[in-house]
C-alpha positions as CSV (number, residue, x, y, z in Angstrom):
1,M,4.1,-11.5,13.4
2,I,7.0,-9.2,12.9
3,Q,9.8,-9.9,15.3
4,R,11.4,-7.3,17.5
5,H,14.8,-8.0,16.0
6,T,13.4,-6.8,12.6
7,F,12.4,-3.5,14.0
8,N,15.8,-3.2,15.8
9,F,17.6,-3.8,12.5
10,L,15.6,-1.1,10.8
11,K,16.2,1.4,13.7
12,E,19.9,0.9,13.4
13,L,19.8,1.1,9.6
14,V,18.3,4.5,9.9
15,E,21.4,5.7,11.8
16,N,23.9,3.7,9.7
17,N,22.6,3.9,6.1
18,N,25.8,3.0,4.4
19,R,27.3,0.0,2.6
20,E,30.0,-0.7,5.2
21,W,27.5,-1.1,8.0
22,F,25.0,-3.0,5.9
23,Q,27.6,-5.5,4.8
24,A,28.8,-6.0,8.4
25,N,25.2,-6.7,9.3
26,K,24.1,-8.7,6.3
27,E,23.1,-11.7,8.4
28,R,20.8,-9.5,10.5
29,Y,19.3,-8.2,7.3
30,E,18.7,-11.7,5.9
31,E,17.1,-12.7,9.2
32,A,14.8,-9.7,9.2
33,R,13.9,-10.3,5.6
34,E,13.0,-13.9,6.2
35,N,10.8,-12.8,9.1
36,V,9.0,-10.4,6.7
37,I,8.6,-13.1,4.0
38,S,7.2,-15.5,6.6
39,F,4.7,-12.9,7.8
40,T,3.7,-12.1,4.2
41,G,2.8,-15.8,3.8
42,E,0.6,-15.7,6.9
43,W,-1.0,-12.5,5.8
44,L,-1.7,-13.9,2.3
45,K,-3.5,-16.9,3.7
46,V,-6.0,-14.7,5.5
47,L,-6.2,-12.0,2.8
48,R,-7.2,-14.6,0.1
49,K,-10.4,-15.3,2.2
50,I,-11.3,-11.6,1.9
51,D,-10.2,-10.9,-1.6
52,P,-10.6,-13.8,-4.1
53,A,-8.9,-11.8,-6.8
54,I,-5.5,-12.4,-5.2
55,D,-3.7,-15.1,-7.2
56,D,-3.2,-18.4,-5.5
57,A,0.2,-18.7,-7.1
58,L,1.5,-15.5,-5.6
59,D,4.9,-16.1,-4.0
60,P,5.3,-14.3,-0.6
61,K,9.0,-13.8,-1.4
62,K,8.2,-11.8,-4.6
63,C,5.8,-9.6,-2.7
64,V,8.5,-8.2,-0.4
65,M,10.1,-5.3,-2.2
66,R,13.9,-4.7,-2.5
67,I,15.5,-2.8,0.3
68,Y,18.1,-1.3,-2.2
69,R,17.2,2.2,-3.4
70,D,17.6,3.4,-7.0
71,I,19.7,6.4,-6.4
72,R,20.5,7.2,-10.1
73,F,18.1,10.2,-10.3
74,S,17.7,11.0,-6.6
75,K,19.4,13.7,-4.6
76,N,19.2,11.4,-1.6
77,K,22.1,9.0,-2.1
78,T,21.6,6.8,0.9
79,P,21.7,3.3,-0.6
80,Y,19.0,1.5,1.4
81,K,15.4,2.1,2.3
82,N,14.6,2.5,6.0
83,N,11.6,0.1,5.7
84,F,10.4,-3.2,4.4
85,G,7.6,-2.9,1.8
86,I,5.1,-5.6,1.0
87,S,3.0,-5.2,-2.2
88,I,0.1,-7.6,-2.8
89,P,-1.3,-7.1,-6.3
90,T,-4.9,-7.9,-7.2
91,R,-6.1,-9.2,-10.5
92,G,-3.2,-11.5,-11.2
93,L,0.5,-11.8,-10.5
94,K,1.5,-8.4,-11.9
95,G,1.0,-4.8,-10.7
96,G,-0.7,-2.0,-12.6
97,R,-4.0,-2.5,-10.7
98,A,-5.3,-1.8,-7.2
99,E,-3.1,-3.4,-4.5
100,Y,-2.6,-3.8,-0.8
101,Y,0.6,-2.4,0.6
102,L,2.2,-2.8,4.0
103,Q,5.1,-0.7,5.1
104,I,7.1,-1.9,8.1
105,A,9.1,0.9,9.6
106,P,9.8,1.7,13.3
107,G,7.3,4.3,14.3
108,S,5.8,4.8,10.9
109,S,4.3,1.5,9.7
110,F,1.1,1.6,7.7
111,I,-1.3,-0.5,5.7
112,A,-2.7,0.9,2.5
113,G,-5.0,0.0,-0.4
114,G,-6.0,1.5,-3.7
115,Y,-4.1,2.6,-6.8
116,W,-1.1,4.9,-6.5
117,M,-0.5,7.2,-9.5
118,P,-2.3,5.2,-12.2
119,E,-0.9,5.2,-15.7
120,A,-2.7,7.6,-18.0
121,N,-5.2,5.2,-19.6
122,H,-6.1,3.8,-16.2
123,L,-6.5,7.3,-14.7
124,K,-8.8,8.2,-17.5
125,A,-10.9,5.1,-17.0
126,I,-11.1,5.6,-13.2
127,R,-12.2,9.3,-13.7
128,Q,-14.8,8.2,-16.2
129,E,-16.2,5.6,-13.7
130,I,-16.3,8.3,-11.0
131,D,-18.2,10.6,-13.3
132,Y,-20.7,7.9,-14.2
133,N,-21.0,6.1,-10.8
134,A,-19.7,8.4,-8.1
135,K,-22.3,7.3,-5.7
136,D,-20.7,3.8,-5.6
137,L,-17.4,5.2,-4.7
138,K,-18.8,7.7,-2.2
139,N,-20.7,4.9,-0.5
140,I,-17.3,3.3,0.2
141,I,-15.2,6.2,1.2
142,D,-17.8,8.1,3.2
143,E,-18.9,5.0,5.2
144,P,-18.2,5.9,8.9
145,A,-16.0,2.9,9.6
146,F,-13.9,3.7,6.5
147,V,-13.5,7.3,7.5
148,A,-12.6,6.2,11.1
149,L,-9.8,4.0,9.8
150,F,-8.5,6.0,6.8
151,G,-9.6,9.6,7.2
152,E,-10.9,11.8,4.4
153,F,-10.2,10.1,1.1
154,R,-10.5,13.4,-0.9
155,K,-7.6,14.9,1.1
156,Q,-4.8,13.4,-1.0
157,E,-2.8,14.9,-3.9
158,Q,-4.9,16.6,-6.5
159,L,-4.5,18.4,-9.8
160,K,-4.2,22.2,-9.4
161,T,-6.5,22.6,-12.4
162,V,-9.6,20.8,-13.6
163,P,-9.1,17.7,-15.7
164,R,-9.6,18.6,-19.4
165,E,-12.6,16.4,-19.9
166,Y,-14.6,17.8,-17.0
167,S,-16.0,21.2,-15.8
168,A,-15.2,22.9,-12.6
169,D,-18.9,22.8,-11.5
170,N,-19.0,19.0,-11.7
171,E,-20.4,17.9,-8.3
172,N,-17.6,15.3,-8.0
173,I,-14.8,17.5,-9.1
174,E,-12.8,16.9,-5.9
175,L,-12.7,13.2,-6.7
176,L,-12.0,13.7,-10.4
177,K,-9.0,15.9,-9.6
178,L,-7.3,13.2,-7.6
179,K,-3.9,11.9,-8.9
180,S,-4.0,8.8,-6.8
181,F,-6.8,6.7,-5.1
182,I,-5.2,5.6,-1.9
183,A,-6.4,4.9,1.6
184,F,-4.0,4.2,4.5
185,H,-4.0,3.5,8.2
186,Y,-1.0,3.9,10.5
187,L,0.1,1.0,12.6
188,K,1.9,0.9,15.9
189,D,5.0,-1.3,16.1
190,E,3.2,-3.3,18.9
191,E,0.4,-4.1,16.5
192,L,2.7,-5.8,14.0
193,M,4.5,-7.7,16.8
194,G,1.3,-9.1,18.1
195,K,0.5,-12.8,17.6
196,D,-2.7,-11.9,15.7
197,A,-1.0,-9.3,13.5
198,A,-1.8,-11.1,10.2
199,D,-5.5,-11.4,11.1
200,S,-5.7,-7.8,12.4
201,I,-4.2,-6.3,9.2
202,A,-6.4,-8.5,7.0
203,T,-9.4,-7.2,8.8
204,I,-8.4,-3.7,7.9
205,C,-7.9,-4.8,4.4
206,G,-11.5,-6.0,4.4
207,K,-12.4,-2.3,4.6
208,L,-10.1,-1.6,1.7
209,Y,-11.4,-4.4,-0.5
210,P,-14.5,-2.5,-1.8
211,L,-12.2,0.4,-2.9
212,N,-9.9,-2.0,-4.8
213,V,-12.9,-3.7,-6.4
214,F,-14.3,-0.3,-7.6
215,L,-10.9,0.7,-9.1
216,N,-10.3,-2.6,-10.7
217,N,-13.7,-2.7,-12.3
218,A,-13.2,0.8,-13.7
219,I,-10.1,-0.3,-15.6
220,A,-11.2,-3.9,-16.4
């Protein structure tokens, strides 16, 4: 489970996002990070039972993303993220496929799955799979339990125009116009601090698993 001290650290980081404060609280950061790594290990053990595509050699430490922001091309010059991010890739040790993603942030934590902003050749392959087998995807995203957890899948960022390869009257145009293929569910802090947090989140991932399979099969 995620400890309260991890959330407390992140709350204070929001108010003190500068190098001086961070260096003075480096030990608290390391303690929080170790908590997140430990939780990732617990989560992976359960998640592997749901999704056999997750590599057995995956190191929990490498799944926890850097807290340091890349500010070179950003107007926001705060040096640190206000959250811990955990990325669990599928189909091997590297990204570039569907994944499970957990964000730990006071008051705005969430669990997500799918493929965010696919590279051009993957996007083309996914759209082709939707065009050929839209029924398979719709059976996943329109299933009542999926909608109850993740909302309307089609209501995420779309192209303003119709993709070049397709016509506006395509019955699946709303899916074909999507830029990303993501489903997410917000979590309360208390859920992550519960003793069964790893199991609970893995159960939600069980509903994301068919989406990840569809997307990975499309680009295989």
